[in-house]
N, C-alpha and C positions, 0 to 999 in steps of 0.2 A: 226321033224316038229313042236313039241311043243315049242322047243327053238326058232325057227324062229318066231313063232307067239308071244311069250313073248317079244322077242327083238323088233319086229315091234310095238307092243303095247306100250312098254316103249318109243320108239322113237316118236311115235305119241303123247303120253302124254307130253313128253318133248317139242315137237314142239308146241303143243297147249298152254302150260304154257308160253313159250317164246313169242309166237305170242300175247297172251292176255296181257302180261306185256308190250309189245311194243305198243299195241293199247291204253292202258289206261294211258300211260305216258303223263304228261302235258308238252307242250312245251311253252317256253316263247319267246316273241319277244324281241330281244336285244334292249337296250335303243336307239341305234343309227339307228335303222331301222324303216321305216314307214310301217304300215300294208298294205297289198294289197288293191287296190281300194280306197285308201284314200291319196290324194295328200296333203302334208302339207300346211296348211293355211299360206300364206305369204302376206305381204303388206296389202293393203286396204281390210277391211271387210265391206260389204254393207248388210243392213238388211231392213225390212219393213219400218223402220223409215226414210229411205233414198228415198222412193218412190217419184217420181216427181222431183228428183234432177238431177244434171249433175256432172259427175266426169271426170277427165282428166287423160289419160294414154299415155305413149310412146308406139309406135308400138312394139309389142313383149312382153310387160308387161302383167301380169295377176292380177286378183283380185278375192276375194271370195265373192260369193253371198250366204247369209244364210237366209232362210225364214222358219217360223214356219209352221208345217204341221202335220196332223193326218190322215195317210192313212187308219186307221181302219174304218173311216167313209166313205171311198170310195172317198174322196176328195183329190186332189193333185194339185200341181202347174204345170201348162202347160205354158212353156216359148216359146216365139218366139224371136230369135236373128237376127239382121241384118247380112248380109253376111260378114261383117268385124270383127265379133266376133266368137269365137269358144269355145266350152265346152271341157276342158281338163279332167275333172273328175266330177262325179255326184254321191252323196251318201246320205243316210238318216241315222240319228242317233237318236234313241228313247231316251227320257228322262228316268231316273230311274223310275221303276214302283213299287209302293207299293205292298207288297205280295198279290197275288191273283187278282191283278188288270190287266185288259187287255185294249187295246185301248188307251194307253197313247200317247200323242203327242210328237213331237220332232222337230228336225231341218233338213230340206233338204238343202244340201250344194252343190254348183256348183263352180268349179274353172274355170274362164272364161279368155281367152286370147284375147288381141287386135291384130288382124291380118292385118288390113288395115287402113291407115290414113283416117280421116274424122269424121263426126258425125254418130255414131252408136247408135242403139236403142235396148233395151230389154223391151218387154211387156210380162206380165204374168197375168194369171187368175187362181184363186183358185176355183175349182169346181169338181164335179163328171163328168168324161169323157163322160158318156152316157146321161147326161142331156143337154137339150138345154140351151143356154146362155140367161139369162133373163135381165141382166143389174144390178142385185142386188149382183152379186158376188164380192168378194174381188179382187182387181187388184193391180198390181205392174208395175211401169214404171221407167226406168232409161235411161238417155242419157249418152253415153260414147264418149267424145271428144278424138280422138286418133291423136297424133302428131308424 
């Protein structure tokens, strides 16, 4: 009976060591792979500086919209897209934070595809979702002419 207990104990310890080693091993994303939830930025990149402008795209093409944001304040961009535009991907990347610092801003990025010909519109407002709109909020507007 003691031999069986010793053998079981040794097997459990070996399994624990192997399991722990497997859990702590770092994995690297190969250079040719894109991390999940991040579509590669291709083509045109639009920022706050482009608010109020018009861009042109062919039907089926996409572009990247990148707006500054600091979600730690409770504020975020709320976008409205016309029916001829579709969001393919949506993610936030925080700027590098100094040690011990929290609440660092970053970029909210959307990959948007033109799905229907015509004049399409993106309207955005930067605010806390639970607050009423006052008219003092930062806004973003873009016209997308799809041919």
